[in-house]
C-alpha positions as CSV (number, residue, x, y, z in Angstrom):
1,X,-72.9,-66.9,-2.2
2,X,-73.8,-70.0,-0.2
3,X,-70.7,-71.9,0.8
4,X,-70.5,-75.5,-0.4
5,X,-71.3,-78.2,2.1
6,X,-69.5,-81.5,1.4
7,X,-71.7,-83.9,-0.5
8,X,-71.9,-87.4,1.1
9,X,-72.1,-90.6,-0.9
10,X,-75.6,-91.6,-2.1
11,X,-75.8,-94.6,0.2
12,X,-75.1,-92.5,3.3
13,X,-77.3,-93.5,6.3
14,X,-80.3,-91.4,7.3
15,X,-79.9,-89.6,10.6
16,X,-82.8,-90.1,13.1
17,X,-83.9,-86.4,13.0
18,X,-82.9,-82.8,12.6
19,X,-81.6,-81.3,15.8
20,X,-83.2,-78.0,14.9
21,X,-86.8,-79.0,13.9
22,X,-86.8,-82.8,14.7
23,X,-87.8,-83.7,11.2
24,X,-86.2,-86.8,9.6
25,X,-83.1,-85.8,7.7
26,X,-82.3,-87.1,4.3
27,X,-79.3,-89.0,3.0
28,X,-77.3,-87.2,0.3
29,X,-78.9,-83.8,1.3
30,X,-77.2,-80.5,2.1
31,X,-80.0,-79.0,4.1
32,X,-82.8,-80.3,6.3
33,X,-85.8,-80.4,3.9
34,X,-88.1,-79.0,6.6
35,X,-86.2,-76.2,8.3
36,X,-83.3,-75.4,6.0
37,X,-80.4,-75.9,8.5
38,X,-77.2,-77.2,6.9
39,X,-76.3,-80.8,7.2
40,X,-72.7,-82.0,7.7
41,X,-70.9,-85.3,7.8
42,X,-70.3,-86.9,11.2
43,X,-69.6,-90.5,12.5
44,X,-70.1,-92.0,9.1
45,X,-73.6,-90.5,8.6
46,X,-75.3,-87.2,8.9
47,X,-75.5,-84.8,11.8
48,X,-77.0,-81.3,11.8
49,X,-74.7,-78.3,12.0
50,X,-76.1,-75.9,14.7
51,X,-77.2,-72.5,13.3
52,X,-74.8,-70.7,15.6
53,X,-71.7,-72.0,13.8
54,X,-73.1,-71.4,10.3
55,X,-71.8,-68.6,8.1
56,X,-73.8,-65.4,8.2
57,X,-75.5,-66.0,4.8
58,X,-76.7,-69.5,5.9
59,X,-77.9,-68.1,9.2
60,X,-80.0,-65.6,7.2
61,X,-81.8,-68.4,5.5
62,X,-82.8,-69.8,8.9
63,X,-83.5,-66.5,10.4
64,X,-84.6,-63.7,8.0
65,X,-83.5,-60.1,8.5
66,X,-86.1,-57.7,9.9
67,X,-86.4,-55.8,6.6
68,X,-87.1,-59.0,4.6
69,X,-90.7,-59.5,3.6
70,X,-92.5,-62.1,5.7
71,X,-92.2,-65.7,4.6
72,X,-89.3,-65.2,2.1
73,X,-87.0,-67.6,4.0
74,X,-89.9,-70.0,4.4
75,X,-90.5,-69.8,0.6
76,X,-86.8,-70.6,0.0
77,X,-87.0,-73.7,2.2
78,X,-90.3,-74.7,0.6
79,X,-88.6,-74.3,-2.8
80,X,-85.8,-76.6,-1.7
81,X,-88.3,-79.3,-0.5
82,X,-90.3,-78.9,-3.7
83,X,-87.2,-79.5,-5.7
84,X,-86.6,-82.8,-4.0
85,X,-90.1,-84.0,-4.6
86,X,-89.9,-83.0,-8.3
87,X,-86.8,-85.1,-8.8
88,X,-88.3,-88.1,-7.0
89,X,-91.5,-88.0,-9.1
90,X,-89.5,-87.5,-12.3
91,X,-87.4,-90.6,-11.7
92,X,-90.6,-92.7,-11.0
93,X,-91.8,-92.2,-14.6
94,X,-95.2,-93.8,-15.3
95,X,-95.2,-95.3,-11.9
96,X,-95.2,-91.9,-10.2
97,X,-98.4,-92.7,-8.3
98,X,-96.6,-95.2,-6.2
99,X,-94.1,-92.5,-4.9
100,X,-96.7,-91.0,-2.6
101,X,-99.2,-93.9,-2.3
102,X,-101.4,-92.3,-4.9
103,X,-102.2,-95.5,-6.8
104,X,-105.1,-96.4,-4.4
105,X,-107.4,-94.4,-2.1
106,X,-106.1,-95.9,1.0
107,X,-102.5,-95.2,0.2
108,X,-102.6,-91.6,1.2
109,X,-104.3,-89.8,4.0
110,X,-105.4,-86.1,3.8
111,X,-102.9,-85.1,6.4
112,X,-100.0,-87.1,5.2
113,X,-96.8,-85.2,4.3
114,X,-95.0,-86.0,1.1
115,X,-91.5,-87.4,1.6
116,X,-88.7,-85.7,-0.3
117,X,-86.2,-87.5,-2.5
118,X,-82.6,-87.6,-1.1
119,X,-80.9,-85.2,-3.4
120,X,-79.0,-82.0,-3.1
121,X,-81.1,-78.9,-2.9
122,X,-81.2,-75.9,-5.2
123,X,-78.9,-72.9,-4.2
124,X,-80.1,-69.8,-2.4
125,X,-82.3,-67.8,-4.7
126,X,-81.4,-64.3,-5.7
127,X,-85.0,-63.2,-5.3
128,X,-84.6,-63.4,-1.6
129,X,-82.3,-60.4,-1.8
130,X,-84.3,-58.7,-4.5
131,X,-87.4,-59.0,-2.5
132,X,-85.7,-57.5,0.5
133,X,-84.7,-54.5,-1.6
134,X,-88.1,-54.1,-3.1
135,X,-89.8,-54.1,0.3
136,X,-87.5,-51.3,1.5
137,X,-88.5,-48.9,-1.3
138,X,-92.2,-49.8,-1.5
139,X,-95.4,-49.6,0.5
140,X,-96.1,-53.3,0.6
141,X,-94.0,-54.2,3.6
142,X,-97.1,-54.7,5.8
143,X,-99.1,-56.6,3.2
144,X,-99.8,-60.3,3.8
145,X,-97.9,-62.8,1.7
146,X,-100.4,-63.9,-1.0
147,X,-100.7,-67.6,-2.0
148,X,-98.9,-68.3,-5.2
149,X,-101.3,-69.8,-7.8
150,X,-99.7,-71.3,-10.8
151,X,-101.3,-71.5,-14.2
152,X,-99.9,-72.2,-17.7
153,X,-100.3,-70.0,-20.8
154,X,-101.9,-71.2,-24.0
155,X,-100.5,-71.0,-27.6
156,X,-102.3,-68.8,-30.0
157,X,-101.6,-67.9,-33.6
158,X,-101.5,-64.2,-34.2
159,X,-100.1,-62.5,-37.4
160,X,-98.7,-65.8,-38.5
161,X,-96.7,-66.1,-35.3
162,X,-97.4,-68.1,-32.1
163,X,-97.9,-66.1,-28.9
164,X,-98.7,-67.2,-25.4
165,X,-102.1,-66.1,-23.9
166,X,-103.9,-66.5,-20.6
167,X,-107.5,-65.7,-20.0
168,X,-107.8,-62.6,-17.8
169,X,-111.0,-63.9,-16.2
170,X,-109.0,-66.6,-14.4
171,X,-106.3,-64.1,-13.3
172,X,-108.8,-61.4,-12.1
173,X,-110.8,-64.0,-10.1
174,X,-107.6,-65.3,-8.5
175,X,-106.6,-61.8,-7.5
176,X,-110.1,-60.8,-6.4
177,X,-110.0,-63.5,-3.8
178,X,-106.5,-62.8,-2.5
179,X,-104.2,-64.9,-4.7
180,X,-101.1,-64.0,-6.7
181,X,-101.4,-65.7,-10.2
182,X,-98.0,-66.9,-11.6
183,X,-98.2,-67.5,-15.3
184,X,-95.8,-70.2,-16.6
185,X,-94.9,-70.1,-20.3
186,X,-96.1,-73.3,-22.1
187,X,-92.7,-73.9,-23.7
188,X,-90.9,-77.2,-23.3
189,X,-88.0,-75.6,-21.6
190,X,-90.2,-74.5,-18.7
191,X,-90.4,-78.2,-17.5
192,X,-86.6,-78.1,-17.0
193,X,-86.9,-74.8,-15.1
194,X,-90.0,-75.8,-13.1
195,X,-88.3,-75.5,-9.7
196,X,-87.7,-71.8,-10.3
197,X,-91.5,-71.2,-10.2
198,X,-92.0,-73.0,-6.9
199,X,-93.3,-73.1,-4.2
200,X,-96.9,-73.1,-5.3
201,X,-99.9,-72.8,-3.1
202,X,-102.5,-73.6,-5.7
203,X,-102.8,-74.9,-9.3
204,X,-105.4,-73.9,-11.9
205,X,-105.5,-76.0,-15.1
206,X,-108.1,-74.6,-17.6
207,X,-109.1,-74.9,-21.2
208,X,-107.0,-76.1,-24.2
209,X,-106.6,-78.8,-26.8
210,X,-107.0,-82.6,-26.5
211,X,-104.4,-84.4,-24.3
212,X,-101.7,-86.0,-26.4
213,X,-101.3,-89.8,-26.5
214,X,-97.6,-89.7,-25.8
215,X,-98.0,-87.7,-22.6
216,X,-101.0,-89.8,-21.4
217,X,-98.9,-92.9,-21.8
218,X,-95.8,-91.4,-20.2
219,X,-97.8,-90.7,-17.0
220,X,-99.5,-94.1,-17.0
221,X,-102.9,-92.9,-18.2
222,X,-105.3,-94.6,-20.6
223,X,-105.5,-93.2,-24.2
224,X,-109.1,-92.7,-25.5
225,X,-110.3,-93.5,-28.9
226,X,-109.5,-90.7,-31.3
227,X,-111.3,-88.9,-34.1
228,X,-109.7,-89.3,-37.5
229,X,-110.0,-87.9,-41.0
230,X,-112.5,-85.2,-41.8
231,X,-114.2,-85.5,-38.3
232,X,-110.9,-84.5,-36.6
233,X,-110.4,-81.6,-39.0
234,X,-113.9,-80.2,-38.2
235,X,-112.7,-79.0,-34.8
236,X,-109.0,-78.9,-35.4
237,X,-108.5,-76.3,-32.6
238,X,-109.6,-78.9,-30.1
239,X,-108.5,-82.2,-31.7
240,X,-104.9,-81.0,-32.3
241,X,-102.5,-81.4,-29.4
242,X,-99.9,-79.2,-27.7
243,X,-97.2,-81.5,-26.4
244,X,-95.3,-78.8,-24.6
245,X,-98.3,-77.6,-22.7
246,X,-99.3,-81.1,-21.9
247,X,-95.8,-81.9,-20.6
248,X,-95.7,-78.9,-18.3
249,X,-99.2,-79.2,-17.0
250,X,-98.9,-83.0,-16.3
251,X,-95.7,-82.3,-14.4
252,X,-97.4,-79.6,-12.4
253,X,-100.5,-81.8,-11.7
254,X,-98.4,-84.7,-10.7
255,X,-96.5,-82.5,-8.2
256,X,-99.7,-80.9,-6.9
257,X,-101.4,-84.3,-6.2
258,X,-98.3,-85.7,-4.6
259,X,-97.8,-82.6,-2.3
260,X,-101.4,-82.0,-1.5
261,X,-101.6,-78.6,-3.2
262,X,-105.1,-77.3,-3.9
263,X,-106.2,-78.0,-7.5
264,X,-109.0,-76.3,-9.5
265,X,-109.5,-77.5,-13.0
266,X,-111.9,-76.7,-15.9
267,X,-112.8,-78.4,-19.1
268,X,-109.6,-80.0,-20.5
269,X,-108.1,-79.6,-17.0
270,X,-110.8,-81.7,-15.4
271,X,-110.1,-84.4,-18.0
272,X,-106.4,-84.3,-17.1
273,X,-107.1,-84.5,-13.4
274,X,-109.3,-87.6,-14.0
275,X,-106.7,-89.3,-16.1
276,X,-104.0,-88.6,-13.5
277,X,-106.2,-90.3,-10.9
278,X,-106.5,-93.3,-13.1
279,X,-109.8,-92.4,-14.8
280,X,-110.8,-92.7,-18.4
281,X,-112.1,-90.4,-21.2
282,X,-114.8,-90.4,-23.8
283,X,-112.7,-89.6,-27.0
284,X,-115.6,-87.8,-28.7
285,X,-119.1,-87.4,-27.3
286,X,-120.9,-87.0,-30.6
287,X,-119.5,-90.2,-32.3
288,X,-119.0,-92.4,-29.3
289,X,-122.2,-91.8,-27.2
290,X,-125.9,-91.4,-27.8
291,X,-125.9,-87.8,-26.6
292,X,-128.7,-85.5,-27.6
293,X,-126.7,-82.4,-26.6
294,X,-124.3,-80.7,-28.8
295,X,-121.5,-80.1,-26.3
296,X,-119.1,-78.4,-28.8
297,X,-120.1,-75.8,-31.4
298,X,-118.1,-74.0,-34.0
299,X,-116.8,-70.7,-32.8
300,X,-118.7,-69.0,-35.7
301,X,-122.0,-70.3,-34.3
302,X,-124.1,-67.4,-33.0
303,X,-124.8,-69.4,-29.9
304,X,-121.2,-70.4,-29.2
305,X,-121.0,-68.4,-26.0
306,X,-124.7,-68.1,-25.1
307,X,-125.6,-71.8,-25.4
308,X,-126.6,-73.5,-22.1
309,X,-127.7,-77.0,-21.3
310,X,-129.0,-78.4,-18.0
311,X,-127.1,-80.3,-15.4
312,X,-128.4,-82.1,-12.3
313,X,-126.5,-81.2,-9.2
314,X,-126.0,-83.7,-6.4
315,X,-126.9,-82.5,-2.9
316,X,-124.3,-82.2,-0.1
317,X,-121.4,-81.5,-2.6
318,X,-119.2,-78.4,-3.0
319,X,-121.1,-77.5,-6.2
320,X,-124.4,-77.6,-4.3
321,X,-122.8,-75.4,-1.6
322,X,-121.5,-72.8,-4.1
323,X,-124.7,-72.6,-6.0
324,X,-127.0,-73.0,-3.0
325,X,-129.1,-69.8,-3.4
326,X,-129.6,-70.6,-7.1
327,X,-130.7,-74.1,-6.3
328,X,-133.3,-72.9,-3.8
329,X,-131.2,-74.1,-0.9
330,X,-131.6,-77.8,-1.9
331,X,-135.2,-77.7,-3.3
332,X,-134.0,-77.5,-6.9
333,X,-131.3,-79.6,-8.5
334,X,-130.9,-78.0,-11.9
335,X,-128.4,-75.5,-13.3
336,X,-127.9,-74.2,-16.8
337,X,-124.2,-74.3,-17.9
338,X,-122.1,-73.5,-21.0
339,X,-120.3,-76.2,-23.0
340,X,-117.1,-76.0,-25.1
341,X,-115.9,-79.6,-25.2
342,X,-116.1,-82.7,-27.4
343,X,-114.4,-85.0,-24.9
344,X,-115.4,-85.8,-21.4
345,X,-114.6,-87.9,-18.3
346,X,-116.0,-91.4,-18.6
347,X,-115.0,-93.4,-15.6
348,X,-113.8,-91.4,-12.6
349,X,-110.4,-92.2,-11.1
350,X,-109.8,-93.1,-7.5
351,X,-111.1,-90.8,-4.7
352,X,-113.1,-88.8,-7.2
353,X,-116.9,-88.6,-6.9
354,X,-119.4,-86.9,-9.3
355,X,-121.2,-83.7,-8.4
356,X,-123.3,-83.2,-11.5
357,X,-124.4,-84.9,-14.7
358,X,-125.9,-83.6,-17.9
359,X,-129.1,-85.3,-19.2
360,X,-127.1,-87.5,-21.5
361,X,-125.1,-88.9,-18.6
362,X,-121.9,-86.9,-19.2
363,X,-120.1,-86.1,-15.9
364,X,-120.1,-82.3,-15.6
365,X,-118.4,-81.9,-12.2
366,X,-116.5,-84.0,-9.7
367,X,-114.3,-83.6,-6.6
368,X,-112.2,-85.4,-4.0
369,X,-114.5,-86.1,-1.0
370,X,-111.7,-85.1,1.4
371,X,-112.6,-81.5,0.4
372,X,-112.0,-79.1,3.3
373,X,-111.0,-75.6,2.2
374,X,-110.3,-74.5,5.8
375,X,-107.8,-77.4,6.1
376,X,-106.2,-76.6,2.7
377,X,-107.8,-79.6,0.9
378,X,-109.3,-78.9,-2.5
379,X,-109.3,-81.1,-5.6
380,X,-112.1,-80.2,-8.0
381,X,-112.9,-80.8,-11.7
382,X,-115.5,-78.8,-13.6
383,X,-116.3,-79.6,-17.2
384,X,-118.1,-76.3,-17.8
385,X,-116.7,-72.8,-17.5
386,X,-118.0,-70.8,-14.6
387,X,-115.6,-68.0,-15.3
388,X,-117.4,-67.4,-18.6
389,X,-120.9,-67.1,-17.0
390,X,-120.3,-64.9,-13.9
391,X,-123.5,-63.0,-14.7
392,X,-125.6,-66.2,-14.6
393,X,-125.1,-67.3,-11.0
394,X,-123.2,-66.0,-7.9
395,X,-121.9,-69.5,-7.4
396,X,-119.7,-69.1,-10.5
397,X,-117.3,-66.9,-8.5
398,X,-117.7,-68.8,-5.2
399,X,-115.8,-71.8,-6.6
400,X,-112.8,-69.5,-6.9
401,X,-113.4,-68.0,-3.5
402,X,-113.5,-71.5,-1.9
403,X,-110.4,-72.5,-3.9
404,X,-108.4,-69.4,-2.6
405,X,-109.5,-70.1,0.9
406,X,-108.0,-73.6,0.6
407,X,-104.8,-72.1,-1.0
408,X,-104.4,-69.7,2.0
409,X,-104.8,-72.5,4.5
410,X,-102.3,-74.7,2.6
411,X,-99.8,-71.9,2.5
412,X,-100.2,-71.1,6.2
413,X,-99.6,-74.8,7.1
414,X,-96.6,-75.1,4.8
415,X,-95.0,-71.9,6.0
416,X,-95.3,-73.1,9.6
417,X,-93.7,-76.4,8.6
418,X,-91.0,-74.6,6.8
């Protein structure tokens, strides 16, 4: 059990830096948010307690035992730092973008490091000991530490009871390219327990129902015009909302954007990403645009899964890179993609640029131009579902491959900092 370090008053002064890692220390904090060394009171403010005088269990946090799987102590310190940022974002409410300078493109640079909120950190996690035990009795002690990719389950009615499901195609692709998918239950209580699932090295937000008005407003996003009456009932599985799932995924997305975590989104997820960056939505393509394409079909339609429509791909974008061989290495610009949506991104938010459009002008793909997988920078929104058309183009799997490359780079950088 970790001994209690005296908690200073909230207004305590910030010390210039941690004597262990030279990072700025935080007022009202028990540990350095970067290296995990305990913080103590001295001269009216904070000074760092040297590791040599720490109790054995705190020294173990700073210096993992030889039998412990690599990066477990780093994961613990990253969890602590994540907790601080979560609290800071939560207190900001609808103004959360101002916390990390996310309200305008110039407010945040690709290599900027999120600042943590001055609060006490979460206690040492039992999984550090459990992991150590598991390593000793298994064959995985030499295996690399996989990046943790978080994704949220979806509610499904089966035998008159709700169950949580997650598409295996996402999980298998994450694992194929070297990630460890972590499935979060979409229940409301998960939001309160979110820190227990951190740290995360990547976030996947995929399909689901329309985004709820209350959650959009809570996060400072614009609410689109809605379908009503019989029109809404026609595609109830899409037009109905799941507030619990929205609450959890918005909290995860907010954290990921603030911390620079790689983000890959599909369909509903891409619409969420655009809203979080200040963009807007088309509430219903069929009734609010002059589209000649039926973007959403009833699940009983024989062409529900086989239907494809063309999209025009912009050159010199990640999408053109992933599908290069299918696009004749730049000579062709057209791909045929699936479609399962009645809403779409209308105006893109800040620092998002389009990668593809359908013939009716609907944005089918976009990304943050600071994209650099080798540097751990990846924010992408795809309106179509490449995971459902893996047999159509090799590029459908490459978007996951590139995403996991970014997740590994992000994890490596964070582990060094931790």
